[in-house]
ROVEX-595616 format. One line per 4 residues: number of its first residue (from 0); for each residue x negated, y, z of C-alpha. Coordinates in steps of 0.25 Angstrom, whole numbers, padded with zeros to 4 digits. Last residue first. Example, Ala and Ser with C-alpha at 12.3 -4.5 7.8 and 13.67 -1.06 7.14 Angstrom:
2
1) -0055 -0004 0029  -0049 -0018 0031 $
***
This chain:
380
379) -1020 0754 1016  -1029 0765 1011  -1029 0769 0996  -1042 0772 0989 $
375) -1042 0785 0983  -1038 0791 0969  -1044 0804 0964  -1032 0813 0959 $
371) -1032 0823 0948  -1019 0831 0946  -1014 0835 0933  -1001 0844 0933 $
367) -0988 0845 0925  -0979 0856 0929  -0964 0855 0932  -0966 0857 0947 $
363) -0976 0845 0947  -0978 0834 0936  -0992 0828 0939  -1001 0822 0929 $
359) -1011 0814 0937  -1026 0813 0934  -1034 0801 0941  -1047 0801 0948 $
355) -1052 0787 0952  -1058 0785 0966  -1050 0772 0969  -1047 0765 0955 $
351) -1036 0767 0945  -1025 0758 0939  -1018 0758 0953  -1015 0773 0950 $
347) -1008 0770 0937  -0999 0758 0943  -0996 0767 0956  -0991 0779 0947 $
343) -0982 0771 0939  -0984 0764 0926  -0971 0756 0923  -0962 0767 0928 $
339) -0970 0777 0921  -0982 0786 0925  -0990 0791 0912  -1005 0788 0911 $
335) -1013 0800 0908  -1022 0798 0920  -1010 0797 0929  -0997 0803 0923 $
331) -0983 0808 0928  -0986 0811 0942  -0974 0818 0948  -0976 0828 0959 $
327) -0965 0828 0970  -0975 0827 0981  -0989 0833 0978  -1002 0829 0971 $
323) -1013 0838 0975  -1026 0829 0973  -1028 0827 0987  -1013 0823 0990 $
319) -1014 0813 0979  -1027 0807 0984  -1021 0805 0997  -1023 0813 1010 $
315) -1008 0813 1013  -1000 0803 1004  -0991 0811 0994  -0976 0808 0993 $
311) -0965 0807 0983  -0973 0809 0970  -0965 0807 0958  -0973 0797 0949 $
307) -0970 0799 0934  -0959 0803 0924  -0958 0818 0921  -0948 0827 0927 $
303) -0934 0831 0923  -0927 0824 0934  -0918 0815 0925  -0930 0813 0916 $
299) -0939 0808 0927  -0929 0799 0932  -0927 0792 0919  -0942 0791 0916 $
295) -0945 0785 0929  -0950 0793 0941  -0960 0785 0950  -0958 0788 0964 $
291) -0971 0792 0972  -0979 0790 0985  -0993 0796 0983  -1007 0793 0987 $
287) -1016 0791 0975  -1023 0778 0980  -1032 0769 0972  -1031 0755 0978 $
283) -1041 0747 0985  -1033 0736 0991  -1043 0728 0999  -1053 0716 0997 $
279) -1059 0723 0985  -1058 0713 0974  -1047 0704 0980  -1039 0716 0984 $
275) -1040 0723 0970  -1035 0710 0964  -1024 0709 0974  -1019 0723 0972 $
271) -1019 0721 0957  -1012 0708 0958  -1002 0714 0967  -0999 0725 0957 $
267) -0997 0713 0947  -0987 0707 0956  -0977 0718 0953  -0972 0724 0967 $
263) -0958 0719 0969  -0944 0726 0970  -0930 0722 0974  -0916 0727 0969 $
259) -0905 0717 0972  -0896 0727 0978  -0898 0742 0979  -0902 0753 0988 $
255) -0912 0746 0997  -0920 0741 0985  -0929 0730 0989  -0944 0730 0991 $
251) -0958 0723 0989  -0957 0710 0982  -0971 0707 0977  -0970 0704 0962 $
247) -0973 0694 0950  -0976 0682 0958  -0976 0670 0950  -0966 0659 0953 $
243) -0963 0655 0938  -0949 0662 0939  -0956 0675 0943  -0959 0679 0958 $
239) -0957 0691 0967  -0966 0688 0979  -0964 0692 0993  -0970 0705 0999 $
235) -0957 0710 1003  -0946 0699 1004  -0944 0703 1019  -0934 0713 1015 $
231) -0926 0708 1004  -0930 0707 0989  -0918 0700 0982  -0922 0697 0967 $
227) -0916 0709 0959  -0930 0713 0955  -0938 0726 0953  -0953 0725 0950 $
223) -0961 0737 0955  -0968 0747 0945  -0970 0757 0956  -0972 0756 0971 $
219) -0973 0769 0979  -0958 0769 0980  -0952 0758 0971  -0954 0761 0956 $
215) -0949 0750 0947  -0957 0745 0935  -0949 0733 0933  -0934 0730 0934 $
211) -0924 0719 0938  -0934 0707 0939  -0924 0695 0941  -0919 0688 0953 $
207) -0922 0678 0964  -0923 0677 0979  -0930 0667 0987  -0932 0668 1003 $
203) -0945 0662 1008  -0942 0667 1022  -0929 0673 1027  -0932 0682 1038 $
199) -0939 0695 1033  -0927 0699 1026  -0931 0689 1015  -0944 0682 1017 $
195) -0949 0681 1002  -0947 0675 0988  -0943 0683 0976  -0940 0676 0963 $
191) -0939 0683 0949  -0932 0681 0936  -0936 0690 0925  -0925 0701 0921 $
187) -0935 0712 0919  -0948 0706 0915  -0962 0702 0921  -0975 0703 0913 $
183) -0982 0714 0921  -0979 0706 0934  -0988 0695 0931  -0987 0683 0941 $
179) -0995 0679 0953  -0994 0665 0958  -0993 0663 0973  -1004 0658 0981 $
175) -1002 0644 0987  -1005 0641 1001  -1011 0629 1008  -1012 0630 1023 $
171) -1018 0639 1034  -1016 0652 1027  -1025 0663 1031  -1019 0676 1029 $
167) -1023 0689 1022  -1011 0698 1018  -1011 0706 1005  -1002 0719 1005 $
163) -0994 0726 0994  -0985 0738 0993  -0994 0744 0983  -1004 0756 0986 $
159) -1010 0753 0999  -1011 0738 0997  -1012 0732 1011  -1022 0721 1014 $
155) -1017 0714 1027  -1026 0705 1035  -1025 0692 1044  -1010 0689 1042 $
151) -1006 0679 1052  -1001 0666 1046  -0987 0660 1050  -0984 0646 1044 $
147) -0969 0645 1040  -0971 0635 1029  -0968 0647 1019  -0980 0655 1025 $
143) -0978 0666 1036  -0988 0677 1034  -0991 0685 1047  -0993 0700 1050 $
139) -0997 0707 1063  -0993 0722 1064  -1001 0734 1067  -1004 0737 1052 $
135) -0989 0737 1049  -0988 0737 1033  -0987 0722 1031  -0973 0721 1024 $
131) -0975 0735 1018  -0988 0730 1011  -0980 0720 1003  -0985 0705 1003 $
127) -0996 0697 0997  -1004 0686 1004  -1018 0682 1004  -1023 0670 1011 $
123) -1034 0664 1003  -1025 0655 0996  -1020 0668 0988  -1008 0677 0986 $
119) -0998 0671 0995  -0985 0678 0995  -0978 0688 1004  -0966 0691 1012 $
115) -0960 0701 1022  -0956 0704 1037  -0956 0691 1045  -0955 0694 1060 $
111) -0962 0697 1073  -0960 0709 1081  -0964 0710 1095  -0957 0721 1102 $
107) -0964 0731 1111  -0955 0741 1120  -0960 0754 1124  -0953 0760 1136 $
103) -0951 0775 1136  -0959 0783 1145  -0952 0788 1158  -0956 0802 1163 $
99) -0942 0807 1166  -0941 0820 1172  -0925 0819 1172  -0923 0832 1164 $
95) -0935 0830 1155  -0928 0835 1143  -0930 0823 1134  -0925 0813 1145 $
91) -0922 0799 1139  -0924 0790 1150  -0932 0778 1147  -0931 0763 1145 $
87) -0919 0763 1136  -0927 0769 1124  -0936 0757 1123  -0946 0762 1114 $
83) -0952 0753 1103  -0965 0745 1100  -0965 0735 1089  -0976 0724 1091 $
79) -0979 0717 1078  -0979 0704 1071  -0975 0703 1056  -0972 0692 1046 $
75) -0975 0690 1031  -0968 0678 1024  -0975 0670 1014  -0973 0666 0999 $
71) -0983 0656 0993  -0975 0644 0998  -0962 0650 0991  -0969 0651 0978 $
67) -0968 0637 0971  -0955 0632 0977  -0948 0646 0975  -0954 0646 0960 $
63) -0948 0632 0957  -0935 0636 0964  -0934 0648 0955  -0937 0641 0942 $
59) -0927 0630 0946  -0916 0640 0947  -0920 0646 0934  -0920 0633 0927 $
55) -0906 0629 0933  -0901 0642 0928  -0906 0639 0914  -0901 0625 0914 $
51) -0887 0631 0918  -0887 0640 0907  -0891 0629 0897  -0880 0620 0903 $
47) -0870 0631 0901  -0874 0632 0886  -0873 0617 0884  -0859 0617 0891 $
43) -0855 0628 0881  -0860 0619 0870  -0852 0607 0875  -0839 0615 0875 $
39) -0840 0615 0860  -0844 0626 0851  -0834 0632 0841  -0836 0629 0827 $
35) -0839 0637 0815  -0851 0645 0821  -0856 0633 0828  -0857 0625 0814 $
31) -0873 0626 0813  -0874 0622 0828  -0880 0608 0829  -0878 0602 0843 $
27) -0876 0588 0839  -0862 0587 0843  -0859 0601 0838  -0864 0597 0824 $
23) -0856 0584 0825  -0844 0593 0827  -0847 0602 0816  -0850 0591 0807 $
19) -0837 0584 0810  -0829 0597 0807  -0836 0598 0794  -0834 0584 0790 $
15) -0820 0584 0794  -0818 0596 0785  -0825 0590 0773  -0816 0577 0774 $
11) -0804 0585 0775  -0808 0593 0763  -0810 0580 0755  -0796 0574 0760 $
7) -0790 0587 0755  -0797 0586 0741  -0793 0571 0740  -0778 0574 0744 $
3) -0778 0585 0733  -0783 0576 0721  -0769 0570 0718  -0764 0584 0715 $
***
């Protein structure tokens, strides 16, 4: 019985030792006893600090990209004369009761405004923008740099297939061409930054977001990038950038029916256009002559039709019309290559040359046909 206090004392010493080890383990950030003892408030603060550092890191990356790229982003301006009828200047007399021979007065209004964005491609004065930004052949266009220098556009090269255009200008000062990335390696969820003249009014506007989807169809364009970074009217033609400041897309449109849905043409499409332009001095593109909507697998199943390019319109006098393609046809394959969301009609056609003959598999009225088409050069 006399040995009992000694045993108790020994147990107390052991318990104190274990507790002391747990405390010291926490203090020196060892975690072997974490499953037996609750973490301290200090470890929670460590987690919060890590999250804060990640947020700060992301903010610094955006700031760095903006500082680096903004001098390479330009605003596209337009000058043109718009003619309109002053309806208050003449008597409306459709039946000639009053014998009026007066002609309506035509008013001319000089329009001068910012309409889009672009970015510097080379020191030689090449600027990339969207074709729809500079689609008026009678208008005069200019490029406004980040330091508010306005430079007249000397020549416009419009891509007849993609919504792209290259502007030729003569910069007076030092310019920094923007770095091009690789749109084939981008991922959904990746952080992106858009810079442009939002609403045709606010120059060098910066918005951020992520890549929301890839391989989207947008009218005549296919395989475009979807992003939730705000793309407003006036952003068209501006760059969509990755977190390193490389262009991965050219902002082209926004959705009118949903919020935070914008689209950009993959930069690799631009690279192909530019390579072709540098080699030939023009956009020499094989031309089929259709406007289509790409049917994805789900839509095709729901409508009991095969997946492919649904022909919405045939261009008059085009190779498609000459070969016998019709509206409501569904092109399922081109030269045995199946058309999918990631490998659309435009991508397959662009892999050919002017003058090539291609064989199209076409679904029409529940029958499958084969139609041979000779591709021609597209005009601007």
